[in-house]
C-alpha positions in Angstrom: -12.8 -15.4 11.3 -12.8 -11.7 12.1 -12.1 -10.2 8.7 -16.3 -10.8 7.1 -16.4 -8.2 4.3 -16.8 -9.0 0.7 -13.7 -6.6 -0.3 -11.0 -4.4 0.5 -11.7 -0.9 -0.5 -9.9 1.0 2.1 -8.0 0.3 5.7 -10.2 3.2 7.3 -12.9 1.7 8.6 -11.4 -1.6 9.7 -10.9 -3.2 13.0 -7.7 -4.1 14.9 -9.1 -7.8 15.1 -9.6 -7.7 10.9 -6.4 -6.0 10.5 -4.5 -8.4 12.7 -6.0 -11.5 11.1 -5.0 -10.4 7.4 -1.2 -9.9 8.8 -1.2 -13.1 10.6 -2.1 -14.7 8.0 0.1 -12.8 5.7 3.4 -13.9 8.0 2.1 -17.8 8.0 2.3 -17.1 4.0 6.2 -15.5 4.3 7.1 -18.9 5.6 5.2 -20.9 3.3 6.6 -18.9 0.8 10.3 -19.3 2.0 10.1 -23.1 2.3 9.7 -22.9 -1.5 6.2 -24.5 -1.3 3.1 -23.5 -2.5 -0.8 -23.8 -1.6 -2.1 -24.3 -5.7 -5.3 -26.2 -4.3 -6.9 -23.3 -2.6 -7.9 -21.0 -5.6 -7.6 -23.8 -7.9 -11.1 -22.7 -10.3 -11.1 -19.1 -9.7 -10.5 -16.1 -12.0 -8.3 -13.5 -10.9 -8.2 -10.4 -12.8 -5.8 -7.9 -12.9 -7.6 -4.5 -14.4 -4.6 -1.5 -14.1 -6.0 1.6 -15.3 -2.5 3.2 -14.3 1.1 1.3 -14.8 2.8 -0.6 -11.3 4.7 -3.2 -12.7 5.8 -4.0 -8.3 2.1 -4.4 -7.1 0.8 -5.8 -10.8 3.4 -8.5 -10.7 2.9 -9.4 -7.2 -1.0 -9.8 -6.9 -0.1 -11.9 -10.3 2.3 -14.0 -8.1 0.0 -13.9 -5.4 -3.1 -15.4 -7.6 -0.9 -18.1 -8.8 0.8 -19.4 -5.7 -2.8 -19.7 -4.6 -3.7 -21.4 -7.5 -5.8 -19.2 -9.4 -6.3 -18.2 -13.4 -4.7 -14.8 -13.6 -5.3 -12.7 -16.3 -3.9 -9.3 -16.5 -5.7 -7.0 -18.4 -4.0 -4.0 -20.8 -5.9 -1.2 -20.5 -3.6 1.0 -22.6 -5.0 -1.1 -25.6 -8.5 -2.1 -24.4 -11.6 -1.1 -25.2 -11.5 1.5 -22.0 -9.6 3.7 -24.6 -11.6 3.6 -27.0 -14.7 4.9 -25.1 -16.0 2.4 -22.9 -16.9 3.5 -19.3 -16.3 1.9 -15.8 -19.5 0.6 -15.9 -19.8 -0.7 -19.5 -16.5 -2.4 -18.2 -18.2 -3.7 -14.8 -20.8 -5.3 -17.0 -17.9 -7.2 -19.4 -16.2 -8.2 -16.3 -19.4 -9.7 -14.7 -19.9 -11.8 -18.4 -16.5 -13.2 -17.8 -17.8 -14.7 -14.1 -14.2 -13.9 -12.5 -14.5 -14.2 -9.2 -11.7 -11.9 -7.8 -10.6 -8.2 -9.6 -8.1 -6.0 -8.3 -8.2 -2.3 -9.4 -5.4 0.6 -9.7 -7.3 3.6 -11.0 -6.4 6.8 -11.3 -9.6 8.4 -10.4 -10.1 7.8 -6.5 -13.7 5.7 -5.8 -13.3 4.1 -8.8 -12.5 0.7 -7.2 -15.6 1.7 -4.8 -17.9 2.0 -7.9 -17.1 -1.1 -9.5 -18.0 -2.8 -6.3 -21.2 -1.7 -6.3 -22.0 -2.6 -9.9 -19.7 -6.3 -10.1 -20.1 -9.5 -8.7 -16.4 -10.3 -7.7 -14.8 -9.8 -4.5 -12.6 -6.1 -5.6 -9.4 -5.4 -3.9 -8.3 -1.9 -4.3 -4.4 -1.7 -5.6 -4.4 2.2 -5.7 -6.9 4.6 -6.4 -6.1 8.4 -7.3 -4.8 10.2 -3.8 -7.5 7.9 -1.7 -5.8 4.7 -0.6 -3.7 1.8 -1.1 -4.8 -0.8 1.4 -2.5 -3.5 0.5 0.6 -1.2 0.8 -0.1 -0.3 4.7 -0.4 -4.3 5.2 2.9 -4.9 3.9 4.2 -1.5 5.9 2.7 -3.1 8.6 3.4 -6.5 8.3 7.3 -5.4 7.7 7.2 -3.5 10.9 5.6 -5.8 13.2 8.3 -9.2 12.3 11.1 -6.5 12.9 9.5 -4.7 15.7 7.7 -7.4 17.4 4.7 -5.2 17.9 2.9 -2.4 16.2 1.2 -0.6 19.3 3.0 1.7 20.6 5.8 2.9 18.1 6.8 6.0 16.6 6.6 6.5 13.2 7.3 9.0 10.7 5.7 9.3 7.6 7.9 12.1 5.3 7.1 13.7 1.8 4.9 14.1 -0.7 2.1 13.4 2.3 -0.7 15.2 -0.4 -0.7 13.5 -3.6 0.1 9.9 -1.4 -2.4 7.1 -1.1 0.2 5.2 0.9 0.8 7.9 3.6 -3.5 8.3 3.8 -3.6 4.0 4.2 -0.6 3.7 6.9 -2.2 6.8 8.7 -5.2 4.9 8.9 -4.1 1.5 9.9 -1.2 2.8 12.5 -3.4 5.0 14.4 -6.2 2.3 14.7 -2.7 -0.5 15.6 -1.8 2.0 17.8 1.0 4.0 16.9 2.1 7.8 17.2 2.3 8.8 13.6 4.2 12.0 12.6 3.7 13.6 9.2 6.9 14.9 8.3 7.6 17.4 4.8 7.0 20.9 2.6 3.6 23.0 4.1 3.0 22.8 0.5 2.8 18.9 0.3 0.6 18.8 3.6 -3.2 18.1 2.6 -5.8 20.6 4.6 -7.5 18.9 7.6 -4.3 16.0 8.0 -4.1 16.8 11.6 -7.8 15.5 12.1 -6.8 11.9 11.4 -4.5 11.5 14.7 -1.6 12.7 13.4 1.4 15.2 14.6 2.6 17.4 11.9 5.9 18.9 11.6 7.7 20.5 8.6 11.1 20.4 9.8 12.9 17.1 9.1 15.0 16.8 12.2 12.3 17.5 14.5 10.0 15.0 13.2 12.4 12.2 13.0 13.8 12.8 16.3 13.2 9.7 18.5 11.8 7.8 15.9 11.0 3.5 15.8 10.3 3.9 11.5 11.2 6.4 8.7 8.8 5.8 6.3 9.7 7.7 3.0 7.3 8.5 0.3 7.6 8.8 -3.4 7.5 12.6 -5.1 4.5 12.4 -7.1 5.3 15.1 -9.8 2.5 13.7 -12.2 0.0 14.6 -9.8 1.1 18.2 -9.3 -0.7 20.7 -11.0 2.2 23.2 -10.8 5.5 23.7 -8.8 4.5 23.0 -5.5 8.1 21.8 -4.4 11.6 23.2 -5.1 14.3 21.6 -7.1 14.9 17.8 -6.5 18.4 19.0 -5.1 16.4 21.9 -2.7 13.7 19.1 -1.7 16.8 16.4 -0.5 19.1 19.1 1.0 15.7 19.8 3.3 13.4 16.8 3.1 15.6 13.7 1.8 17.0 10.9 4.4 20.4 11.1 4.5 22.8 10.1 7.2 23.0 13.5 9.0 18.6 13.7 9.4 18.5 9.7 10.4 21.1 10.3 13.1 17.9 12.1 15.0 15.9 9.2 15.1 16.2 6.2 17.2 19.8 4.0 16.9 17.4 1.0 15.3 15.0 2.9 13.4 14.1 1.5 10.5 13.9 2.8 6.9 10.9 1.9 4.4 10.1 3.3 1.0 7.0 1.9 -0.8 9.0 2.3 -4.3 9.9 3.3 -6.7 12.5 5.4 -5.0 14.2 8.9 -6.8 17.4 8.2 -5.2 19.0 11.4 -4.2 15.5 13.4 -4.1 14.0 11.4 -1.2 16.6 9.2 0.3 20.4 8.6 -0.3 21.0 5.4 -1.7 23.8 4.8 0.8 20.5 4.9 3.3 18.0 3.2 0.7 21.3 0.0 0.3 21.8 0.0 4.2 22.3 -3.9 5.2 20.7 -3.0 8.6 18.4 -0.1 8.8 16.8 -0.6 5.5 13.9 -2.9 4.7 12.8 -1.5 1.5 13.8 -5.2 -0.2 11.9 -6.9 2.6 8.7 -5.2 1.5 8.8 -6.1 -1.7 9.2 -9.6 -0.1 5.9 -8.7 2.7 3.7 -7.9 -0.8 3.4 -11.1 -2.4 3.0 -12.9 1.4 -0.1 -10.0 2.2 -1.9 -9.9 -1.2 -2.1 -14.1 -0.6 -3.5 -13.4 2.5 -5.9 -10.7 1.7 -7.5 -13.2 -2.2 -7.4 -15.9 0.9 -10.2 -14.4 3.1 -12.3 -12.8 0.0 -12.0 -16.0 -1.9 -13.4 -17.9 1.4 -16.7 -15.6 0.9 -17.7 -15.8 4.7 -19.6 -12.7 5.0 -20.9 -11.7 1.3 -22.6 -8.6 2.8 -19.9 -6.1 3.0 -20.5 -3.4 5.7 
């Protein structure tokens, strides 16, 4: 048992054996889910609360399904109609959650660091389901599992992460995971969407899409997050697609068997051409959704075991 942390708040700082353990366990849940069987005794009597301060049907539903397949009692807290919107602070919410005696708490919040703060104040094991522009650890794990299932390995691959790097917590978690596991990681996009110091994370920076995709094994597109942009740092959607959107012409610069990924939801015709997003052999976007349930089952499983309750 390599993963002995109480929470899963970030990929940064995880060791390769911890990541490998989570991926191997998730692989077993892929097979279990496809067999139509469940393990409803594993989390029986445990309570999982999904506390989402930001909307995300895909991620919340994935955690809900994962919890139910393991037998947990799952509660979805609707923050938009809760006391949080009536002035309750995050620390008040933590006290309320402690009173509810929940075992597992999945948190999505618009402010970076919010899950970490809650983890310091609640007794439950906390899972970060995305915080601000910081991290989204289970997304990186499901992306890694998808890659491993298709390529047979992660180490040594060349991964191009393309688009809105600045505002993407998915990009940050993937950069930490993929570099830790021995990948050559490139970030590709307009200079206005590249955060300062990104090269310090061990990635190569490209502002030209074709150069960035040259010889890549994986092309990972990102959503253009206009809601996080204070003012227009990017051109119109048409111009963005022309230079940095993925189409057949740009994809041809990657390896012939390069896979195409996207965390969703997609802006078709802005980040990616529909023909590429729906390509029967190159696109693994739908499979990423399936892997999400298996990865979240693995994370809930490991944290619920309660081994090594002192988070490092």
